[in-house]
GUMI-872032 format. One record per residue: residue number from 1; x, y, z of N, C-alpha, C in turn. Coordinates in nm, 2 decimals. Atoms other than C-alpha are relative to their C-alpha. Example, Ala and Ser with C-alpha at 12.3 -4.5 7.8 and 13.67 -1.06 7.14 Angstrom:
# residues 2
REC    i    n.px    n.py    n.pz   ca.px   ca.py   ca.pz    c.px    c.py    c.pz
REC    1    0.09   -0.12    0.00    1.23   -0.45    0.78    0.09    0.12    0.00
REC    2   -0.09   -0.11    0.00    1.37   -0.11    0.71   -0.08    0.11    0.08
# end
This chain:
# residues 255
REC    i    n.px    n.py    n.pz   ca.px   ca.py   ca.pz    c.px    c.py    c.pz
REC    1   -0.05    0.09   -0.14    5.07   -0.94  -16.93    0.05   -0.16   -0.05
REC    2   -0.05    0.12   -0.02    5.32   -1.25  -16.88   -0.02   -0.04    0.10
REC    3   -0.08    0.06   -0.17    5.43   -1.45  -16.62    0.13   -0.13   -0.04
REC    4   -0.14    0.05    0.00    5.76   -1.62  -16.59   -0.02   -0.13    0.08
REC    5    0.04    0.13   -0.02    5.77   -2.01  -16.54    0.14   -0.10    0.03
REC    6   -0.13    0.13    0.00    6.07   -2.23  -16.42   -0.05   -0.07    0.07
REC    7    0.00    0.12   -0.10    6.12   -2.56  -16.29    0.12    0.04    0.10
REC    8   -0.10   -0.02   -0.13    6.29   -2.58  -15.92   -0.02   -0.17    0.04
REC    9    0.00    0.14   -0.03    6.41   -2.92  -15.82    0.16   -0.01    0.10
REC   10   -0.14    0.07   -0.02    6.70   -3.10  -15.61   -0.03   -0.12    0.06
REC   11   -0.02    0.16   -0.08    6.81   -3.40  -15.39   -0.11    0.01    0.12
REC   12    0.06   -0.04   -0.14    6.65   -3.26  -15.06   -0.05    0.11    0.03
REC   13    0.03   -0.17   -0.03    6.45   -2.97  -14.93   -0.04   -0.01    0.13
REC   14    0.07    0.01   -0.20    6.37   -2.85  -14.56   -0.02    0.16    0.00
REC   15    0.06   -0.10    0.00    6.12   -2.61  -14.61   -0.11   -0.05    0.16
REC   16    0.05    0.06   -0.12    6.02   -2.63  -14.20   -0.07    0.14    0.01
REC   17    0.09   -0.04   -0.07    5.76   -2.48  -14.02    0.05    0.08    0.11
REC   18   -0.08   -0.05   -0.06    5.93   -2.17  -13.83   -0.06    0.02    0.12
REC   19    0.06   -0.07   -0.12    5.68   -2.14  -13.51    0.00   -0.19    0.10
REC   20    0.01    0.14   -0.07    5.78   -2.52  -13.46    0.13   -0.03    0.07
REC   21   -0.14   -0.03   -0.08    6.15   -2.55  -13.22    0.00   -0.19    0.06
REC   22   -0.01    0.11   -0.07    6.09   -2.90  -13.09    0.08   -0.14   -0.09
REC   23   -0.08    0.14    0.07    6.18   -3.13  -13.40    0.03    0.09   -0.17
REC   24    0.00   -0.07    0.12    6.23   -3.02  -13.79   -0.04   -0.09   -0.06
REC   25    0.10    0.09    0.08    5.95   -3.17  -13.95    0.00    0.10   -0.13
REC   26   -0.04   -0.11    0.08    5.92   -3.02  -14.32   -0.13   -0.03   -0.05
REC   27    0.10   -0.03    0.09    5.66   -2.89  -14.54   -0.01   -0.06   -0.12
REC   28   -0.04    0.05    0.18    5.59   -3.03  -14.92    0.00    0.10   -0.04
REC   29   -0.01   -0.15    0.04    5.61   -2.67  -15.03    0.03    0.09    0.07
REC   30   -0.03   -0.09   -0.05    5.76   -2.36  -14.98   -0.09    0.06    0.01
REC   31    0.05   -0.10    0.01    5.56   -2.08  -14.84    0.03    0.14   -0.08
REC   32   -0.06   -0.12    0.15    5.56   -1.76  -15.03    0.14    0.12    0.04
REC   33   -0.21   -0.07   -0.08    5.84   -1.58  -14.79    0.10   -0.07   -0.04
REC   34   -0.09    0.04    0.02    6.05   -1.83  -14.89    0.04    0.02   -0.13
REC   35   -0.01   -0.04    0.14    5.97   -1.81  -15.25    0.07    0.11   -0.06
REC   36   -0.02   -0.14   -0.01    6.01   -1.45  -15.22    0.18    0.01    0.00
REC   37   -0.10    0.00   -0.03    6.33   -1.52  -15.07    0.12   -0.06   -0.12
REC   38   -0.06    0.08    0.09    6.47   -1.74  -15.33    0.00    0.09   -0.14
REC   39   -0.01   -0.08    0.12    6.37   -1.50  -15.62    0.09    0.10    0.06
REC   40   -0.10   -0.09   -0.07    6.58   -1.22  -15.40    0.14   -0.08   -0.04
REC   41   -0.15    0.09    0.02    6.89   -1.49  -15.43    0.00    0.03   -0.16
REC   42   -0.08    0.04    0.17    6.85   -1.53  -15.85   -0.01    0.16   -0.02
REC   43   -0.04   -0.14    0.02    6.82   -1.17  -15.88    0.10    0.11    0.06
REC   44   -0.13   -0.10   -0.07    7.03   -1.02  -15.63   -0.06    0.11    0.10
REC   45    0.05   -0.05   -0.12    6.79   -0.86  -15.32    0.09   -0.06    0.08
REC   46   -0.10    0.04   -0.13    7.02   -0.88  -15.00   -0.09   -0.03    0.08
REC   47    0.03    0.00   -0.21    6.87   -0.96  -14.65    0.07    0.07    0.07
REC   48   -0.10   -0.03   -0.10    6.93   -0.76  -14.36    0.06   -0.09    0.09
REC   49   -0.09    0.10   -0.10    7.15   -0.88  -14.12   -0.05    0.05    0.17
REC   50    0.02   -0.08   -0.08    7.01   -0.64  -13.87   -0.11   -0.10    0.11
REC   51    0.05    0.09   -0.08    6.83   -0.83  -13.56   -0.15    0.06    0.02
REC   52    0.10   -0.11   -0.04    6.57   -0.52  -13.52   -0.07   -0.04   -0.11
REC   53    0.12    0.02    0.12    6.39   -0.59  -13.88    0.11   -0.06   -0.11
REC   54   -0.09    0.07    0.13    6.46   -0.90  -14.08   -0.06    0.02   -0.12
REC   55    0.06    0.02    0.18    6.26   -0.79  -14.41    0.02    0.18   -0.02
REC   56    0.00   -0.14    0.05    6.44   -0.50  -14.57   -0.10    0.10   -0.08
REC   57    0.11   -0.05    0.17    6.23   -0.25  -14.81    0.05    0.00   -0.14
REC   58   -0.04    0.08    0.12    6.36   -0.44  -15.10   -0.06   -0.13    0.03
REC   59    0.06    0.14    0.03    6.25   -0.77  -15.00   -0.17    0.03    0.04
REC   60    0.12   -0.04    0.00    5.93   -0.59  -14.87   -0.08    0.04   -0.15
REC   61    0.07   -0.05    0.12    5.83   -0.41  -15.25   -0.01   -0.16   -0.05
REC   62    0.00    0.03    0.08    5.95   -0.72  -15.38   -0.12   -0.11    0.02
REC   63    0.15    0.08   -0.06    5.68   -0.93  -15.18   -0.13    0.02    0.00
REC   64    0.12   -0.08    0.05    5.41   -0.68  -15.25   -0.04    0.00   -0.10
REC   65    0.01    0.00    0.15    5.42   -0.69  -15.64    0.06   -0.09   -0.06
REC   66   -0.02    0.09    0.08    5.48   -0.99  -15.69   -0.07   -0.14    0.08
REC   67    0.11    0.14    0.00    5.25   -1.35  -15.70    0.10   -0.08   -0.03
REC   68   -0.02    0.11    0.06    5.34   -1.70  -15.75   -0.09   -0.09    0.05
REC   69    0.10    0.13    0.00    5.21   -2.02  -15.79    0.10   -0.12   -0.01
REC   70   -0.09    0.08    0.00    5.33   -2.34  -15.73   -0.05   -0.15   -0.01
REC   71    0.04    0.13    0.06    5.26   -2.68  -15.92    0.11   -0.14    0.08
REC   72   -0.10    0.07   -0.04    5.43   -2.99  -15.75    0.00   -0.12   -0.09
REC   73    0.04    0.12    0.09    5.55   -3.25  -15.99    0.04   -0.09    0.03
REC   74    0.02    0.15   -0.06    5.65   -3.52  -15.79   -0.03   -0.05    0.09
REC   75    0.05    0.06   -0.12    5.54   -3.77  -15.52    0.09    0.07    0.14
REC   76   -0.08   -0.04   -0.15    5.62   -3.69  -15.20    0.04   -0.10    0.09
REC   77   -0.12    0.17   -0.11    5.88   -3.88  -14.96    0.06    0.07    0.06
REC   78   -0.08   -0.06   -0.12    6.05   -3.80  -14.70    0.08   -0.14    0.04
REC   79   -0.07    0.08   -0.11    6.34   -3.95  -14.48   -0.02    0.10    0.12
REC   80   -0.03    0.00   -0.11    6.40   -3.90  -14.15    0.06   -0.05    0.12
REC   81   -0.08    0.01   -0.08    6.65   -3.92  -13.87    0.00    0.04    0.10
REC   82    0.02   -0.02   -0.13    6.72   -3.87  -13.51    0.21    0.05    0.02
REC   83   -0.12    0.00   -0.01    7.04   -3.70  -13.39    0.02    0.02    0.19
REC   84   -0.01   -0.09   -0.10    7.15   -3.64  -13.03    0.04    0.11    0.04
REC   85   -0.03   -0.10   -0.02    7.16   -3.35  -12.89    0.03    0.09    0.20
REC   86   -0.05   -0.06   -0.17    7.33   -3.19  -12.54   -0.08    0.09    0.09
REC   87    0.01   -0.11   -0.10    7.13   -3.02  -12.26    0.07    0.05    0.03
REC   88   -0.14   -0.06   -0.09    7.32   -2.72  -12.15   -0.08   -0.02    0.10
REC   89    0.06    0.02   -0.14    7.06   -2.75  -11.85    0.05   -0.13    0.09
REC   90   -0.03    0.11   -0.05    7.11   -3.10  -11.79    0.10   -0.06   -0.04
REC   91   -0.15    0.07    0.05    7.41   -3.31  -11.81   -0.05   -0.12   -0.03
REC   92    0.05    0.14    0.08    7.23   -3.58  -12.06   -0.02    0.09   -0.20
REC   93    0.02    0.00    0.15    7.15   -3.62  -12.44   -0.16    0.00   -0.01
REC   94    0.18    0.06    0.05    6.77   -3.62  -12.60    0.04   -0.05   -0.14
REC   95   -0.01    0.03    0.13    6.72   -3.77  -12.96   -0.10    0.15   -0.03
REC   96    0.06   -0.13    0.07    6.63   -3.47  -13.18   -0.02   -0.03   -0.14
REC   97    0.01    0.07    0.12    6.42   -3.55  -13.49   -0.01    0.13   -0.12
REC   98    0.00   -0.08    0.05    6.48   -3.40  -13.82   -0.04   -0.07   -0.12
REC   99    0.02    0.03    0.12    6.31   -3.44  -14.20    0.06    0.07   -0.10
REC  100   -0.03   -0.06    0.14    6.39   -3.39  -14.56   -0.08   -0.03   -0.09
REC  101    0.05    0.05    0.09    6.20   -3.40  -14.86    0.10   -0.08   -0.09
REC  102   -0.10    0.02    0.08    6.35   -3.61  -15.11   -0.03    0.01   -0.17
REC  103    0.03   -0.04    0.11    6.37   -3.54  -15.47   -0.08    0.09   -0.05
REC  104    0.13   -0.09    0.02    6.10   -3.24  -15.47    0.05    0.03   -0.10
REC  105    0.01   -0.03    0.09    6.04   -3.14  -15.83   -0.14    0.14    0.01
REC  106    0.08   -0.07   -0.02    5.82   -2.81  -15.85    0.02    0.09   -0.20
REC  107    0.03   -0.11    0.11    5.71   -2.59  -16.13   -0.06    0.18    0.07
REC  108    0.06   -0.09   -0.08    5.70   -2.23  -16.02   -0.03    0.13   -0.09
REC  109    0.03   -0.11    0.11    5.54   -1.93  -16.17    0.01    0.13    0.09
REC  110   -0.08   -0.16   -0.01    5.61   -1.54  -16.13   -0.05    0.09   -0.09
REC  111    0.03   -0.11    0.05    5.44   -1.26  -16.18   -0.05    0.16    0.08
REC  112    0.06   -0.16   -0.11    5.52   -0.89  -16.07    0.06    0.08   -0.11
REC  113   -0.02   -0.15    0.08    5.67   -0.59  -16.22    0.08   -0.04   -0.09
REC  114   -0.10    0.04    0.13    5.83   -0.58  -16.60    0.17    0.01    0.04
REC  115   -0.07    0.01   -0.03    6.13   -0.48  -16.39    0.12   -0.12    0.06
REC  116   -0.02    0.08   -0.07    6.12   -0.75  -16.19    0.05   -0.14   -0.07
REC  117    0.00    0.03    0.12    6.05   -0.99  -16.45    0.09   -0.05   -0.10
REC  118   -0.08   -0.05    0.11    6.26   -0.90  -16.72    0.15   -0.08    0.08
REC  119   -0.06    0.08   -0.09    6.54   -0.99  -16.43    0.05   -0.11   -0.05
REC  120    0.04    0.16   -0.04    6.46   -1.29  -16.36    0.00   -0.04   -0.13
REC  121   -0.01    0.08    0.15    6.43   -1.42  -16.75    0.15    0.03   -0.05
REC  122   -0.11   -0.01    0.04    6.77   -1.28  -16.82    0.13   -0.12    0.11
REC  123   -0.10    0.09   -0.11    6.93   -1.43  -16.50   -0.04   -0.17   -0.05
REC  124    0.02    0.11    0.08    6.75   -1.78  -16.62    0.04   -0.01   -0.13
REC  125   -0.05    0.09    0.14    6.85   -1.77  -16.95    0.16   -0.01   -0.02
REC  126   -0.16    0.00    0.01    7.24   -1.69  -16.89    0.04   -0.12    0.15
REC  127   -0.07    0.11   -0.10    7.22   -1.96  -16.57    0.08    0.04    0.10
REC  128   -0.11   -0.05   -0.12    7.40   -1.69  -16.36   -0.06    0.07    0.10
REC  129    0.11   -0.08   -0.15    7.24   -1.60  -15.99    0.09    0.07    0.02
REC  130   -0.06   -0.16   -0.09    7.35   -1.29  -15.79    0.07   -0.13    0.15
REC  131   -0.04    0.07   -0.11    7.34   -1.59  -15.47   -0.10   -0.15   -0.07
REC  132    0.02    0.11    0.01    7.30   -1.97  -15.47   -0.15   -0.03    0.01
REC  133    0.13    0.12   -0.07    6.94   -2.10  -15.44    0.01   -0.13    0.03
REC  134    0.04    0.12   -0.13    6.82   -2.32  -15.15   -0.10   -0.02    0.01
REC  135    0.09    0.05   -0.03    6.55   -2.52  -15.08   -0.03   -0.02    0.15
REC  136    0.06    0.02   -0.20    6.49   -2.43  -14.71    0.12   -0.04    0.08
REC  137   -0.09   -0.01   -0.06    6.82   -2.46  -14.63    0.15   -0.05   -0.06
REC  138   -0.14    0.00    0.09    7.21   -2.44  -14.74    0.05   -0.11   -0.05
REC  139   -0.07    0.12    0.06    7.29   -2.80  -14.74   -0.09   -0.08   -0.09
REC  140    0.01    0.05    0.11    7.02   -2.83  -14.98   -0.03    0.13   -0.13
REC  141    0.00   -0.10    0.13    7.11   -2.64  -15.27   -0.08   -0.07   -0.13
REC  142    0.12   -0.02    0.14    6.84   -2.56  -15.58    0.04   -0.05   -0.15
REC  143    0.00   -0.01    0.13    6.83   -2.68  -15.95   -0.08    0.09   -0.05
REC  144    0.05   -0.05    0.10    6.71   -2.49  -16.21    0.00   -0.05   -0.15
REC  145   -0.03    0.10    0.13    6.67   -2.71  -16.52   -0.04    0.06   -0.13
REC  146    0.05   -0.07    0.08    6.46   -2.52  -16.75   -0.12    0.10    0.03
REC  147    0.11   -0.09   -0.02    6.21   -2.21  -16.75   -0.08    0.03   -0.17
REC  148    0.06   -0.06    0.10    5.99   -2.06  -17.00   -0.10    0.14    0.00
REC  149    0.07   -0.15    0.00    5.79   -1.74  -17.06   -0.15   -0.04   -0.03
REC  150    0.20    0.02    0.05    5.36   -1.77  -17.04   -0.03    0.16   -0.04
REC  151    0.02   -0.11    0.01    5.27   -1.48  -17.29   -0.17   -0.03   -0.04
REC  152    0.12   -0.01    0.05    4.90   -1.36  -17.34   -0.09   -0.07    0.14
REC  153    0.04    0.03   -0.13    4.81   -1.44  -16.99   -0.14    0.04    0.04
REC  154    0.12   -0.09   -0.06    4.42   -1.31  -16.87   -0.03   -0.04    0.09
REC  155    0.11   -0.05   -0.18    4.28   -1.25  -16.52   -0.14   -0.08   -0.01
REC  156    0.11    0.07    0.02    3.99   -1.53  -16.52   -0.06   -0.04    0.18
REC  157    0.06    0.05   -0.11    3.73   -1.60  -16.26    0.05   -0.13    0.02
REC  158    0.00    0.10   -0.01    3.79   -1.94  -16.09   -0.09   -0.08   -0.02
REC  159    0.12    0.12   -0.01    3.46   -2.07  -16.05   -0.02   -0.10   -0.15
REC  160    0.01    0.10    0.09    3.40   -2.38  -16.27    0.13   -0.05   -0.10
REC  161   -0.11    0.04    0.04    3.76   -2.40  -16.34    0.11   -0.09    0.02
REC  162   -0.03    0.10   -0.08    3.99   -2.67  -16.31    0.16    0.03    0.02
REC  163   -0.14   -0.05   -0.10    4.34   -2.62  -16.13    0.11   -0.13    0.03
REC  164   -0.09    0.12   -0.05    4.65   -2.82  -16.07    0.12    0.05    0.07
REC  165   -0.12   -0.09   -0.07    4.88   -2.51  -15.90   -0.06   -0.04    0.15
REC  166    0.08   -0.01   -0.17    4.82   -2.49  -15.48   -0.12    0.11   -0.01
REC  167    0.06   -0.08   -0.06    4.56   -2.32  -15.36    0.00    0.08    0.13
REC  168    0.05   -0.05   -0.07    4.53   -2.04  -15.13   -0.11    0.01    0.08
REC  169    0.10   -0.02   -0.07    4.27   -2.06  -14.81    0.04    0.12    0.07
REC  170   -0.04   -0.14   -0.08    4.22   -1.68  -14.70   -0.06   -0.04    0.10
REC  171    0.10    0.00   -0.14    3.96   -1.78  -14.45    0.12   -0.07    0.15
REC  172   -0.14    0.03   -0.10    4.22   -1.76  -14.08   -0.14   -0.09    0.07
REC  173    0.06    0.12   -0.07    4.10   -2.06  -13.89   -0.07    0.05    0.16
REC  174    0.06   -0.05   -0.17    4.09   -1.87  -13.55   -0.10    0.06   -0.01
REC  175    0.10   -0.08    0.01    3.79   -1.66  -13.71   -0.07   -0.09   -0.08
REC  176    0.11    0.08    0.03    3.61   -1.94  -13.91    0.06   -0.17   -0.05
REC  177   -0.11    0.18    0.00    3.73   -2.34  -13.90   -0.04    0.01   -0.12
REC  178    0.06    0.08    0.12    3.54   -2.41  -14.23    0.06    0.09   -0.09
REC  179   -0.02   -0.08    0.16    3.69   -2.30  -14.58   -0.15    0.03   -0.04
REC  180    0.11   -0.06    0.10    3.52   -2.09  -14.82    0.03   -0.04   -0.19
REC  181   -0.10    0.01    0.11    3.70   -2.27  -15.07   -0.09   -0.14   -0.03
REC  182    0.03    0.17   -0.03    3.50   -2.58  -15.22    0.02   -0.04   -0.17
REC  183   -0.06    0.06    0.12    3.65   -2.78  -15.54   -0.05   -0.18    0.01
REC  184    0.08    0.12    0.01    3.53   -3.13  -15.65    0.15   -0.08   -0.08
REC  185   -0.05    0.13    0.09    3.71   -3.47  -15.81   -0.03    0.03   -0.18
REC  186   -0.01    0.04    0.14    3.79   -3.44  -16.17   -0.05   -0.11   -0.04
REC  187   -0.02    0.12    0.03    3.66   -3.77  -16.33    0.11   -0.04   -0.09
REC  188   -0.05    0.03    0.12    3.90   -3.72  -16.60    0.13    0.00    0.01
REC  189   -0.09   -0.03   -0.04    4.17   -3.63  -16.39    0.05   -0.09    0.13
REC  190   -0.07    0.03   -0.15    4.39   -3.79  -16.07   -0.05    0.10    0.08
REC  191    0.08   -0.13   -0.05    4.25   -3.57  -15.77    0.08   -0.03    0.16
REC  192   -0.03   -0.01   -0.12    4.50   -3.62  -15.48    0.09    0.17    0.05
REC  193    0.02   -0.17   -0.07    4.47   -3.33  -15.21    0.10   -0.05    0.15
REC  194   -0.10    0.00   -0.11    4.73   -3.30  -14.94   -0.03    0.13    0.05
REC  195   -0.01   -0.09   -0.08    4.68   -2.98  -14.66    0.09    0.05    0.11
REC  196   -0.12   -0.05   -0.11    4.95   -2.76  -14.52   -0.02    0.16    0.01
REC  197    0.04   -0.12   -0.04    4.90   -2.47  -14.33    0.16    0.10    0.05
REC  198   -0.12   -0.08    0.02    5.19   -2.20  -14.37   -0.04    0.16    0.06
REC  199   -0.01   -0.19   -0.02    5.29   -1.83  -14.22    0.00    0.07   -0.11
REC  200    0.01   -0.13    0.11    5.16   -1.61  -14.47    0.07    0.08   -0.01
REC  201   -0.06   -0.13   -0.04    5.34   -1.30  -14.49   -0.07    0.11   -0.15
REC  202    0.08   -0.10    0.12    5.13   -1.03  -14.76    0.08    0.10    0.07
REC  203    0.01   -0.18   -0.07    5.17   -0.64  -14.72   -0.16    0.07   -0.06
REC  204    0.10   -0.07    0.00    4.88   -0.40  -14.69    0.03    0.15    0.08
REC  205   -0.03   -0.13    0.00    4.91   -0.02  -14.72    0.16    0.01    0.04
REC  206   -0.13    0.00   -0.04    5.33   -0.07  -14.67   -0.02   -0.06    0.12
REC  207   -0.03    0.07   -0.12    5.26   -0.29  -14.38   -0.01   -0.14   -0.04
REC  208   -0.01    0.16   -0.06    5.39   -0.62  -14.30   -0.07   -0.05    0.08
REC  209    0.11    0.04   -0.08    5.11   -0.84  -14.24    0.05   -0.16    0.00
REC  210   -0.01    0.15    0.00    5.13   -1.23  -14.15   -0.15   -0.09    0.07
REC  211    0.10    0.08   -0.02    4.87   -1.50  -14.10    0.02   -0.15   -0.04
REC  212   -0.01    0.15   -0.02    4.87   -1.91  -14.05   -0.13   -0.05   -0.12
REC  213    0.07    0.02    0.07    4.68   -2.00  -14.37   -0.01   -0.11   -0.04
REC  214   -0.01    0.12    0.03    4.57   -2.30  -14.49    0.03   -0.04   -0.15
REC  215    0.01    0.10    0.18    4.67   -2.49  -14.87   -0.01   -0.09   -0.02
REC  216    0.00    0.17    0.06    4.55   -2.72  -15.08    0.07   -0.04   -0.08
REC  217   -0.15    0.02    0.06    4.85   -2.91  -15.26   -0.10   -0.14   -0.06
REC  218    0.01    0.10    0.06    4.73   -3.12  -15.54    0.16   -0.07   -0.03
REC  219   -0.19    0.06    0.05    5.03   -3.36  -15.58   -0.02   -0.13   -0.10
REC  220    0.04    0.11    0.13    5.09   -3.63  -15.86   -0.06   -0.13    0.04
REC  221    0.08    0.11   -0.07    4.89   -3.99  -15.83    0.03   -0.05   -0.14
REC  222   -0.08    0.08    0.05    5.08   -4.26  -15.99    0.02    0.09   -0.16
REC  223   -0.07   -0.05    0.10    5.29   -4.06  -16.24   -0.07    0.13   -0.06
REC  224    0.09   -0.10    0.04    4.98   -3.83  -16.34   -0.02    0.19    0.09
REC  225    0.11   -0.10   -0.11    4.90   -3.45  -16.19   -0.14    0.01    0.02
REC  226    0.15    0.01   -0.03    4.62   -3.42  -16.01   -0.07    0.13   -0.01
REC  227    0.05   -0.11    0.05    4.36   -3.17  -16.08   -0.11    0.06    0.07
REC  228    0.12   -0.02   -0.07    4.08   -3.03  -15.91   -0.09    0.09   -0.08
REC  229    0.14   -0.04    0.05    3.75   -2.87  -16.02   -0.04    0.10    0.10
REC  230    0.01   -0.06   -0.07    3.69   -2.56  -15.86   -0.14    0.05    0.00
REC  231    0.12   -0.04   -0.01    3.31   -2.50  -15.75   -0.04    0.14    0.02
REC  232    0.03   -0.09    0.00    3.36   -2.22  -15.57    0.12    0.05    0.09
REC  233   -0.13   -0.01   -0.07    3.64   -1.98  -15.42   -0.04    0.17    0.05
REC  234    0.01   -0.15   -0.06    3.60   -1.67  -15.18    0.11    0.03    0.01
REC  235   -0.16   -0.07   -0.01    3.92   -1.46  -15.15    0.00    0.14    0.10
REC  236    0.01   -0.15   -0.10    3.84   -1.19  -14.85    0.13    0.09    0.03
REC  237   -0.10   -0.07   -0.02    4.17   -1.11  -14.82    0.07    0.05   -0.19
REC  238   -0.05   -0.01    0.14    4.19   -1.04  -15.20    0.18   -0.04   -0.05
REC  239   -0.14    0.04   -0.01    4.55   -1.20  -15.19   -0.01   -0.13   -0.16
REC  240   -0.04    0.17    0.10    4.48   -1.49  -15.46   -0.07    0.05   -0.15
REC  241    0.09   -0.05    0.18    4.36   -1.44  -15.87    0.08   -0.11   -0.05
REC  242    0.00    0.12    0.05    4.35   -1.69  -16.12    0.03    0.04   -0.17
REC  243   -0.02   -0.06    0.12    4.52   -1.66  -16.47   -0.08   -0.12   -0.10
REC  244    0.03    0.09    0.10    4.42   -1.86  -16.81    0.12    0.00   -0.08
REC  245   -0.10    0.04    0.07    4.68   -1.97  -17.01   -0.01   -0.08   -0.16
REC  246    0.00    0.10    0.08    4.71   -2.05  -17.39    0.01   -0.15    0.00
REC  247   -0.03    0.18    0.04    4.65   -2.39  -17.51   -0.01   -0.08    0.18
REC  248    0.02    0.07   -0.07    4.59   -2.50  -17.20   -0.15   -0.02    0.09
REC  249    0.12    0.00   -0.02    4.26   -2.62  -17.05   -0.02    0.00    0.21
REC  250    0.03   -0.05   -0.11    4.36   -2.56  -16.70    0.06    0.18    0.03
REC  251   -0.01   -0.11   -0.06    4.39   -2.24  -16.48    0.13    0.02    0.10
REC  252   -0.17   -0.03   -0.10    4.71   -2.08  -16.26   -0.05    0.12    0.14
REC  253    0.06   -0.07   -0.11    4.64   -2.01  -15.93    0.15    0.07    0.06
REC  254   -0.10   -0.10   -0.07    4.86   -1.72  -15.79   -0.06    0.09    0.09
REC  255    0.03   -0.07   -0.13    4.86   -1.57  -15.47    0.15    0.09    0.08
# end
């Protein structure tokens, strides 16, 4: 079993909440569907132009057979600006808020089919992509400075493991407001955590599902990665798995 890993960065990023239309506030991390779209751009999977179906079968297949992990490598910094938008109903303008992430940096972990993994590795090796990768918007081009392939990865149980990648909480708040993830701050590492809610897409029996799920995001503190010590982790939707990597004390959380 192998996992492809590469660094992803840019001058700006604009990962937005699709449910918010009154302003353009941005998230710290991309959603899984945004990352699948970025991977599709790298290897050449086109999105449909139809208004009836936003996701074609190639995209759904990639989403179904691909798990991703995200590690934040930069401190969270945003810039905010306002523009005046003119109303089409009333003859007046109103301010419109826009945010951008500044100098975001990530390490992305990808576990997919052998064909997708090999195609992705070839594209990363040659630094030639079918479509230009973007960080949430066309005016936020992405850079991929380096990559590596992680070999001898094996699945492990999450309990009592150290993790610095994003944790997906599979408990929907509409059904239960309490999380089923318990973690502690490790005394040997920083442990600064942000919580974001993303519209998470997943596939069940060839059917595309979506749910708003919490993501626990360890972010760097004082130039060091934050690390969480997992006490218990429940996976009611069976979307998340953990993998150990040779020569590392930390496990990877992929969903």
